[in-house]
C-alpha positions as CSV (number, residue, x, y, z in Angstrom):
1,M,-154.4,47.2,15.0
2,P,-153.0,44.4,13.2
3,G,-150.7,45.5,10.1
4,L,-150.6,49.2,11.9
5,K,-147.4,50.5,11.6
6,K,-146.0,53.4,13.7
7,R,-143.7,56.0,12.7
8,F,-142.0,58.5,14.6
9,I,-141.2,61.6,12.8
10,G,-139.3,65.0,14.2
11,H,-136.6,65.7,16.5
12,L,-135.8,62.8,18.6
13,Q,-133.9,63.5,22.1
14,S,-131.6,61.0,23.5
15,N,-133.5,60.9,26.6
16,K,-136.7,59.7,24.5
17,V,-135.1,57.2,22.5
18,K,-136.2,54.1,25.1
19,K,-139.8,55.0,24.6
20,C,-139.6,55.6,21.4
21,V,-138.0,52.2,20.4
22,N,-140.7,50.5,22.4
23,N,-143.8,52.6,20.5
24,F,-142.7,52.8,17.2
25,D,-141.7,50.7,13.9
26,T,-139.7,53.4,12.3
27,I,-137.7,56.6,13.1
28,D,-137.6,58.9,10.7
29,S,-135.0,61.7,11.7
30,I,-131.7,60.0,12.8
31,H,-129.4,63.2,12.9
32,S,-126.2,61.7,14.3
33,L,-124.0,58.3,14.9
34,K,-124.6,58.8,18.6
35,L,-128.3,58.8,18.6
36,L,-128.3,55.9,16.2
37,R,-125.9,54.1,18.6
38,K,-128.0,54.9,21.5
39,I,-131.2,53.7,19.5
40,S,-129.0,50.1,18.8
41,S,-128.1,49.8,22.4
42,E,-132.0,49.8,23.7
43,C,-133.2,47.7,20.6
44,E,-130.5,45.1,21.9
45,K,-132.4,45.1,25.2
46,V,-135.7,44.5,23.7
47,K,-134.7,42.4,21.2
48,K,-135.7,44.5,18.1
49,I,-134.7,45.5,14.9
50,I,-136.2,48.7,13.8
51,S,-136.3,50.7,10.5
52,V,-134.5,54.4,10.3
53,F,-134.2,57.4,8.3
54,L,-130.8,59.5,8.0
55,E,-131.7,62.8,8.2
56,V,-129.5,64.9,6.3
57,N,-129.4,69.0,6.5
58,T,-129.0,69.9,2.8
59,S,-130.2,73.3,3.4
60,E,-127.0,73.5,6.3
61,E,-129.6,75.9,8.0
62,S,-128.1,76.2,11.8
63,Q,-131.3,75.9,13.4
64,K,-131.7,72.4,11.5
65,K,-130.5,68.9,12.6
66,G,-129.3,66.2,10.3
67,F,-126.1,64.9,9.1
68,S,-124.1,67.5,7.0
69,I,-124.1,67.0,3.3
70,N,-120.5,66.6,3.4
71,N,-120.1,64.1,6.0
72,K,-120.5,60.7,4.1
73,E,-118.2,58.9,6.2
74,E,-120.2,59.5,9.5
75,M,-123.4,58.1,7.4
76,L,-121.6,55.2,6.0
77,R,-120.4,54.2,9.7
78,C,-124.1,54.5,10.5
79,F,-124.6,51.2,8.0
80,E,-122.1,49.1,10.4
81,V,-124.7,50.0,13.6
82,K,-126.5,46.7,14.7
83,N,-130.2,46.6,15.6
84,V,-131.4,49.0,12.9
85,Q,-132.1,49.0,9.1
86,I,-131.4,51.7,7.1
87,K,-134.5,52.6,4.5
88,G,-133.6,56.1,3.4
89,L,-132.6,59.6,3.8
90,M,-135.0,62.6,5.0
91,T,-134.5,66.3,4.6
92,M,-136.3,69.4,5.4
93,A,-136.0,71.9,2.5
94,P,-135.8,75.6,3.4
95,Y,-138.8,77.5,4.3
96,T,-139.2,79.4,1.4
97,K,-141.2,79.5,-2.0
98,N,-138.0,79.9,-4.0
99,E,-138.2,76.9,-6.3
100,K,-134.7,77.0,-7.1
101,K,-133.8,76.8,-3.3
102,L,-136.4,73.9,-2.8
103,R,-135.2,71.7,-6.0
104,L,-131.5,72.3,-5.0
105,S,-132.0,71.0,-1.6
106,F,-134.0,67.8,-2.8
107,S,-131.5,67.3,-5.5
108,L,-128.9,67.1,-3.3
109,L,-130.3,64.7,-1.2
110,R,-131.1,62.5,-4.1
111,N,-127.5,62.8,-5.4
112,L,-126.5,61.9,-1.7
113,R,-128.2,58.5,-1.9
114,G,-126.6,57.6,-5.1
115,E,-123.1,58.2,-3.9
116,L,-123.9,56.5,-0.9
117,N,-125.2,53.4,-2.8
118,G,-122.2,53.4,-4.8
119,S,-120.1,52.8,-1.7
120,L,-122.5,50.0,-0.1
121,S,-122.0,46.5,-0.7
122,E,-125.7,45.5,-0.2
123,K,-128.9,46.9,1.0
124,P,-128.9,50.1,-1.0
125,L,-131.2,53.1,0.2
126,K,-134.3,53.2,-1.6
127,H,-136.6,56.1,0.0
128,L,-136.2,59.8,0.1
129,S,-138.5,61.1,2.5
130,M,-138.4,64.8,1.6
131,G,-141.4,67.1,0.6
132,M,-144.2,68.9,2.9
133,S,-147.2,70.3,2.1
134,G,-146.0,73.5,0.7
135,D,-143.3,72.0,-1.6
136,Y,-144.3,68.1,-2.1
137,E,-144.7,68.5,-5.8
138,I,-141.4,69.7,-6.6
139,A,-139.8,67.0,-3.9
140,I,-141.9,64.1,-6.4
141,E,-140.2,65.8,-9.4
142,E,-136.9,65.4,-7.6
143,G,-137.0,61.8,-6.8
144,S,-139.1,61.5,-3.5
145,T,-140.6,58.4,-2.3
146,M,-142.3,59.6,0.8
147,V,-143.5,63.0,1.8
148,R,-144.8,64.7,5.0
149,L,-148.5,66.2,4.2
150,G,-150.5,67.7,7.6
151,T,-151.4,71.0,6.4
152,V,-152.9,70.4,2.8
153,L,-154.8,67.4,4.6
154,F,-155.9,68.8,8.0
155,G,-155.3,72.6,7.6
156,K,-153.7,75.1,9.4
157,R,-152.8,74.6,13.0
């Protein structure tokens, strides 16, 4: 369909990079510099520039992927990688009803975007992808520009 943009969300395994680059316009979950470099290499082969979001583990939960909130240097190195355009940051909040913990997770990402933008000379990060069906209202209050809604639209799986 003309004008249709396809986004990859979720954990991207390195062995799926080729398929992902060929089938999607944006990858919303870059969790490491190593993965981003592999994507860049694949984009070079097909002469494509792909939009990406850096995933940040703001909740510091061991079962979640993403850059450490404290690893700004590695995130800044991502902006040197060719064939990708970093459009924003993404996080998965902790699975909890505790509004204080949710708000902290989202505000950490918003503050990180400000810190990274202060170190970038051009193309500052615009988007924050944070918030899902159970917490999107808090995410929007904390500055989210994109939310991921599944359950509220399609019901429980």
